[in-house]
Each structure stands twice: as structure tokens, then as C-alpha cells.
C-alpha positions in Angstrom: 175.8 124.9 100.9 172.3 123.9 101.0 173.1 121.3 103.7 174.9 123.6 106.0 172.0 126.1 105.6 169.7 123.3 106.7 171.7 122.7 109.8 171.8 126.3 110.6 168.0 126.4 110.3 167.7 123.3 112.5 170.0 125.0 115.1 167.8 128.2 115.1 164.7 125.8 115.7 166.5 124.0 118.7 167.6 127.3 120.2 164.0 128.3 120.3 163.0 125.1 121.8 165.9 125.2 124.4 164.5 128.6 125.5 160.7 128.1 125.2 160.1 126.8 128.9 161.9 129.7 130.7 159.0 131.9 130.8 157.1 129.5 132.8 159.4 130.4 135.9 157.8 134.0 136.0 154.2 132.9 136.0 152.3 133.6 139.2 149.4 131.6 140.8 149.0 129.4 137.8 148.9 125.7 138.1 150.7 123.6 135.7 147.6 122.5 133.6 146.5 126.2 133.3 149.9 127.3 131.9 150.4 124.2 129.8 146.9 124.6 128.1 147.4 128.2 127.5 150.6 127.7 125.7 149.4 124.6 124.0 146.5 126.7 122.4 149.3 128.7 120.9 151.7 126.4 119.7 149.5 123.4 118.8 146.3 125.2 117.5 146.6 128.8 116.6 149.9 129.2 115.0 150.0 126.0 112.9 146.6 127.0 111.3 147.5 130.8 110.9 151.2 130.2 109.4 149.8 127.6 107.1 147.1 130.0 105.9 149.9 132.6 105.4 152.6 130.4 103.8 150.5 127.8 101.8 149.0 128.9 98.6 145.5 127.8 97.8 145.5 126.1 101.2 141.7 125.1 100.9 142.5 123.3 97.5 145.6 121.6 99.1 143.6 120.3 102.0 140.8 119.0 99.5 143.3 117.2 97.4 145.5 115.8 100.2 145.1 112.0 101.0 142.7 111.5 104.0 144.8 108.6 105.3 147.9 110.9 105.5 145.8 113.5 107.5 144.6 110.9 109.8 148.0 109.3 110.3 149.6 112.6 111.2 146.9 113.5 113.5 146.9 110.2 115.5 150.6 110.2 115.8 150.7 113.8 116.8 148.2 112.8 119.6 150.5 110.1 120.6 153.4 112.6 120.8 151.2 114.7 123.1 150.7 111.7 125.3 154.5 111.3 125.4 155.0 114.9 126.5 152.7 114.3 129.6 154.6 111.1 130.5 157.9 113.2 130.2 156.4 115.6 132.7 155.3 113.0 135.2 158.7 111.3 134.9 160.5 114.3 136.1 158.8 114.1 139.4 160.5 110.6 140.0 163.9 110.9 138.6 164.5 114.6 137.9 164.9 116.6 134.8 168.4 115.4 133.6 167.9 111.8 133.6 164.4 112.1 132.1 165.7 114.4 129.4 168.7 111.8 128.7 166.7 108.7 128.6 163.5 110.1 126.8 165.3 112.2 124.3 167.9 109.6 123.7 165.1 107.0 122.8 163.2 109.7 120.9 166.3 110.6 118.9 167.0 106.8 117.7 163.5 105.9 117.0 162.4 109.2 115.6 165.5 109.0 113.0 165.5 105.3 112.3 161.7 104.5 112.0 161.0 106.4 108.8 163.5 104.7 106.6 162.7 101.2 108.3 159.0 101.8 107.6 159.6 102.7 103.9 161.9 99.6 103.6 165.0 102.0 102.8 167.2 101.4 105.9 169.6 99.0 104.5 170.1 101.4 101.5 171.5 103.8 104.1 174.7 101.6 104.4 175.0 101.6 100.5 174.9 105.2 100.0 177.6 107.8 100.2 178.1 109.1 103.7 175.8 106.6 105.1 178.4 105.3 107.8 178.8 108.9 108.9 174.9 109.3 109.3 174.9 106.1 111.6 178.1 107.1 113.4 176.7 110.6 114.0 173.4 109.2 115.5 175.5 106.8 117.8 177.8 109.5 119.0 174.9 111.9 119.7 173.2 109.2 121.9 176.4 109.0 123.9 176.5 112.9 124.2 172.9 112.8 125.5 173.7 110.0 127.9 176.6 112.0 129.3 174.4 115.0 129.6 172.0 112.9 131.8 174.9 111.8 134.0 176.3 115.2 134.5 172.8 116.5 135.4 172.1 113.8 137.9 175.7 114.6 139.3 174.5 118.1 139.5 171.3 117.4 141.3 173.3 115.2 143.9 175.7 118.3 144.3 172.8 120.6 145.0 171.1 118.3 147.5 174.4 117.9 149.5 174.5 121.9 149.8 170.9 122.3 150.6 170.9 119.1 153.1 167.8 117.9 151.4 167.1 114.4 150.0 165.1 114.5 146.6 162.6 111.9 146.0 164.2 109.4 143.6 162.1 106.5 142.3 163.8 104.8 139.2 161.1 102.0 139.2 158.5 104.4 138.5 160.5 107.0 136.5 162.2 104.7 133.9 159.1 103.2 132.5 157.5 106.7 132.1 160.8 107.7 130.4 160.7 104.8 127.9 157.1 105.7 127.2 157.9 109.4 126.7 160.9 108.7 124.4 158.8 106.3 122.4 155.9 108.4 121.9 157.9 111.6 121.6 159.5 110.0 118.7 156.1 109.6 116.9 156.1 113.3 116.1 158.9 112.8 113.7 156.8 109.7 112.4 153.9 112.1 112.1 155.8 114.5 109.9 157.0 111.7 107.7 153.5 110.2 107.4 152.2 113.7 106.5 154.8 114.1 103.6 151.9 113.4 100.8 150.0 116.6 102.1 153.3 118.6 101.7 153.8 117.2 98.3 150.4 118.6 97.3 151.2 122.0 98.9 154.5 122.0 96.9 152.4 121.4 93.5 150.7 124.7 94.3 154.0 126.6 95.0 154.6 126.3 98.6 158.1 125.4 98.1 160.4 125.3 101.4 157.2 126.1 103.4 155.5 123.1 102.3 155.9 121.1 105.4 153.9 123.9 107.4 150.7 122.3 106.1 151.5 118.9 108.1 151.4 120.9 111.5 147.7 121.5 110.9 147.3 117.7 111.7 150.5 116.8 113.7 150.1 119.7 116.1 146.3 119.5 116.5 146.7 116.0 117.2 149.2 116.9 120.2 146.7 119.5 121.3 143.8 117.1 121.4 145.6 114.6 123.6 146.9 117.5 125.9 143.5 119.1 126.1 142.0 115.9 127.5 144.6 115.6 130.2 144.6 119.2 131.2 140.8 119.2 131.5 141.1 116.3 133.7 143.6 118.0 135.9 141.3 121.1 136.1 138.3 119.1 137.0 140.3 117.2 139.6 141.8 120.2 141.3 139.2 122.8 140.5 141.6 125.2 138.8 139.4 126.4 135.8 138.9 129.8 137.6 142.7 130.4 137.1 142.0 131.6 133.5 140.0 134.6 134.6 140.9 135.3 138.1 144.0 135.0 140.4 142.9 134.6 144.0 145.1 136.8 146.4 147.0 138.5 143.6 148.4 142.0 144.7 148.4 143.4 141.0 145.9 143.4 138.2 148.7 142.9 135.7 149.6 139.4 136.9 146.9 137.6 135.0 147.9 139.5 131.6 151.4 138.7 132.2 150.9 135.2 132.7 149.1 135.1 129.3 151.8 137.0 127.6 154.3 134.5 129.0 152.2 131.5 127.7 152.1 133.2 124.4 155.9 133.6 124.3 156.3 129.9 125.3 154.0 128.7 122.6 155.6 130.9 119.8 159.0 129.7 120.7 157.9 126.0 120.7 156.2 126.5 117.4 159.3 128.2 116.0 161.3 125.1 116.5 159.3 123.3 114.0 158.8 126.1 111.7 162.7 126.2 111.3 162.7 122.3 111.6 160.8 122.3 108.4 162.9 124.9 106.5 165.9 122.8 107.4 164.5 119.5 106.7 163.8 120.1 103.0 167.6 121.2 102.5 169.1 117.8 103.7 168.8 116.1 100.5 169.1 112.2 100.5 169.3 112.0 104.4 166.2 114.0 105.3 165.3 111.5 107.8 168.3 112.7 109.9 166.5 115.9 110.6 164.9 114.4 113.8 168.5 113.3 115.2 170.1 116.6 114.3 167.2 118.6 116.1 167.4 116.4 119.2 171.1 116.5 119.4 171.4 120.3 118.9 168.3 120.7 121.3 170.1 118.9 124.0 173.4 120.8 123.4 171.5 124.3 123.6 169.5 123.3 126.6 172.7 122.6 128.4 174.3 125.7 127.3 171.3 127.8 128.4 171.5 126.0 131.8 175.1 127.2 132.2 174.2 130.8 131.2 171.3 130.8 133.7 173.7 129.7 136.4 171.9 126.4 137.0 175.4 124.8 137.4 177.0 127.3 139.6 176.9 124.9 142.7 178.1 121.9 140.7 181.3 120.3 141.6 184.5 120.6 139.3 184.1 116.8 138.5 180.5 117.3 137.3 181.4 120.3 135.2 184.1 118.3 133.5 181.6 115.5 132.5 179.1 118.4 131.2 181.9 119.7 129.0 182.8 116.5 127.6 179.2 115.9 126.8 178.9 119.1 125.1 181.9 118.4 123.2 180.5 115.0 122.1 177.3 116.6 121.0 179.1 119.1 118.9 181.1 116.2 117.3 178.0 114.4 116.7 176.5 117.4 114.8 179.7 117.8 112.8 179.6 114.1 111.7 176.0 114.4 110.6 176.6 117.5 108.8 179.5 115.8 106.8 177.4 112.8 106.2 174.6 114.9 104.6 177.2 116.7 102.7 178.5 113.6 101.1 174.9 112.3 100.5 174.0 115.5 98.7 
């Protein structure tokens, strides 16, 4: 029952992540860097500190006793994750959202799941434990589903370009290296949480319980904020867009700027919620806690595709494209079932 609860909590977190960027479409007269930095302040700086303060008993004492090496490792790996997010955004310009998502999330899913047991010298033990083969099979099936989602997404983009009689810029030579970089660095967030585990253990000693993982986000998320801040400030200086934070030139309504901030807060809150529930689900997976990253990534792709259908992003797709997407969603669902069963056996 604990494993099933953990999967449900992961699903809630992935659901939040699949919705977190939809508010961006409603912002007005904000450049990407303004919106991105505004939501980053919420999800990578304010909420990690606030939620840790609320949920971690004796937080100051915990931070005083926690290993400095764990703090530094979590922060640095979180910063790498922030760079990966930037590479992801740039890759979309060259090969589109769908292929970027498939390549990057696929790489992140594999590395973010397998690196922790490899680093701890426990990878081979997975084969010897009950349910281990299901864990590996679930990850493999999930990768297949993610790739199918990418293929169907690319087909959808072609279908749409035929209708609109336009030719989208497509440059695999530039986009693929960025996807690989984004996938590798994005996987570092899961590794950041793994390296921050000693901090969570101290928090658990003082009664944090299932919320003990929240203390790690103080370092992993602020690391991501640090690298994001540097890039956004660079873009602001380059394009002279600092003024967008306080004034929208040419706006016909005085409510546009406050609405932009509200939308950024919603995005940041939804993004943070994914890892708040990630932490709650992670502690319930028993012997195979390292599979949390794979489960989260697979459900995220599954829900993101469903959200796209609900928002009618596939309305102009051809029947063949829809059939491949349907197959992809079924494969992803099957992967989650396999991973759930593997974790159940392991528990």
C-alpha cells in the first residue's frame, strides 16, 4: 500500500509539472527572461526556504549539523540542472518541443535513475533483488514510450506546417548536441537530491519524517536559481529588458503587469509542487527509491501529452499521428505499471 501511495504522490507531482508552463501563454509584453526569472524566484528560491521552514522541525539546528559536503554537492549539481534547463529551451528553437522533450527527458530518465545506484556501487545488486528485473524493464519500456511521444510530436509539427504552408526552422546538428547536454545536466537534479540525502537524514532525526526531503531543496533549488539568474541577467543586459519588471510599454491596461506576476507565481508554485510531492512519494518506495526519477519523468511525459490533447494541440494532427501518440501513451502507462509492480515486490 505504501508503494501505491508513493506512485500516486509522484503522479500528483508530475501532474503539477505538466501544467506549470501553461500560464506563460497568457502573459503580455514580457520577454522570456523576465517571465523565467520571475517564476524562478518563486520555485527555486522562495518556496524551498518557506516550505522547509514550515515542515522541518529545528531547521537551524539541522543546517548546523548537516554535512557541508552534502550541502555543496547538492547546490553544485542543482546549478548544473539549471544550465540543463537553459540548454533545453535553446534546443527547442532548432528541433521543436517534441523532439527536444523526447531526447532530453529520455536521457535524463536513464541517467537520473541509474547514476545514484552506480555511484553507490549498488547497481549490480538490483539484478539480485526481488523485482529488480521489473525495475530495469520498466525503465526500458518507459524510454520506448518517451521516444514514441517524440516521434508523434515531430509528426504533429509536420502536419501543422503542411496546413499552414510554412516551413519551420529545423537544425538537428545544433539541436541534438543541446538535447544531449540538457538531458545529462537535467539528470543531475535527481543526483543532487541523492547527494543531499545526509541532510535529510539529520532532518529526520529531529522529526521531519516524510517531509525530510524538503530540506535538500534549500540547496538543490537555490543552485538551479543561481545558474538561471546568471543567464537571465545576461539576457536582460543584452536586450535591455530590465524595465519589464516595473513597466509594460504600450500596455492598454494597468492590470497587465500584476497579472503577469500572478501567472509567474502560479508557474513557480506548480513547478515546486512537483518536487514537494516527489519527496513524499520517494520515501514510500522502499528498496528501489532510486526509481523515483524514472517514475516521475515517465508520468510527466504521459500527463504532458494528455494535457496537450485536452488543450487541443493535436486537433490538426493526421490519424496516423494520433495512432502513434495513443500507442506511446499506452506504452508509458505500461511502464508505470511495471515499475510499480517491481517496487511492490522489492518492498
